[in-house]
Residue, then its C-alpha position, 0 to 999 in steps of 0.5 A: x500500500x502507498x504511503x502519504x500523500x499517496x495513501x493508500x491505493x494510488x494506481x498512478x506511476x507518474x505522481x511520485x509514488x514508489x513504483x513498487x507500491x504502485x505495482x502492488x496496488x495495481x496487482x491488488x486491483x487486478x486480483x479483485x477481477x481474478x487477473x494478474x498484474x501483468x494483464x493490466x493496460x494503463x494509459x497516459x491521458x492528455x485531456x483529448x479525444x484520442x482512443x487506443x485500441x488494445x489487444x495486449x497488456x501494457x501502457x498506451x501514451x497520449x490517449x484518453x480512452x482504451x477499447x478492447x475486444x480481447x479477453x483477459x485484459x484489465x483496462x484502467x482509467x485514472x483520475x484525481x478530479x477528472x471523471x473516469x468511465x467504464x463502458x461495456x457492450x456485447x464483445x467490447x469493453x472500454x474506459x475513458x478519462x474525461x475532464x472539461x477538455x475531454x468533454x469539449x472534445x467529445x471523448x465520450x461520444x467518440x469512444x461510444x461510436x467506436x465501441x458501437x462499431x464493433x458491438x452487436x448490442x447496447x452499451x452500459x456505462x459506470x461513471x466514477x467520482x469527479x470534482x463537482x460544480x460547487x468545487x470547480x470555479x473556472x474562468x469565463x473563457x473556459x465556459x465559453x470554450x465548453x459551450x461552443x463545443x457541446x450540445x445545448x443539453x450538455x451545456x445546460x447540465x455542465x455549466x453551473x456556479x461554484x459556492x462563491x458564485x463564480x462560473x463553474x463546470x460540473x464535469x460529471x453532470x455533462x458526461x451523464x447528459x452526453x451519455x443520455x444523448x447517446x442512449x447509453x444506460x449509466x450508473x453513477x458511483x462515488x461523490x465529489x473528489x474534493x469533498x470526499x477525503x477518501x478520494x484523491x483530488x489534485x485540486x484539493x491536495x496538489x500532490x496526490x495519487x490517482x484513483x482508477x476505474x477498471x473493467x475486464x473480460x475474463x474476470x473471476x466470474x467469467x463476466x465483465 
């Protein structure tokens, strides 16, 4: 287990944590799915909309989503204020890292479209913790950039006000509205990363770990 300020289940190797602790944490998580550490796939997110299609374990740099149709892989998305999303459908799984830039770039829509192109049925999503609108004031220019890039429905859901009345973005509300637009059934888990001290938050702590969203074919019960 990782030690402070990364305690206790940090899954990110790029934040200054002991690499041995990170590997042990990833082994713990993959073991919960009935798969070994050497079947994990991680990504180096860049707040964009590029997607990595993977059939082997390892690390994929420069993408904000992973998709696979291969069994026995543990796809992993990391975040510490940005949202992480797991998606599944017949024959395909995916994970997404999405902050406000990813929302504007429509990484969710791009990932859903690519997964639907290789799946024969509807998709489902699990949306993880993220910073809430009350805790995420932003410059007005950022609001304008987001509004100009997304649909009116997503804009209404995502643009809000912080506790002190500044314009703010609710990343997860925007993501959920986008998934709804796309007809993807979703489940939301976890709370605000800033408000919940059990979660990692870069906005709150600056130096911190990353929680993860993981999904796999070939899990312990034979399902995703």
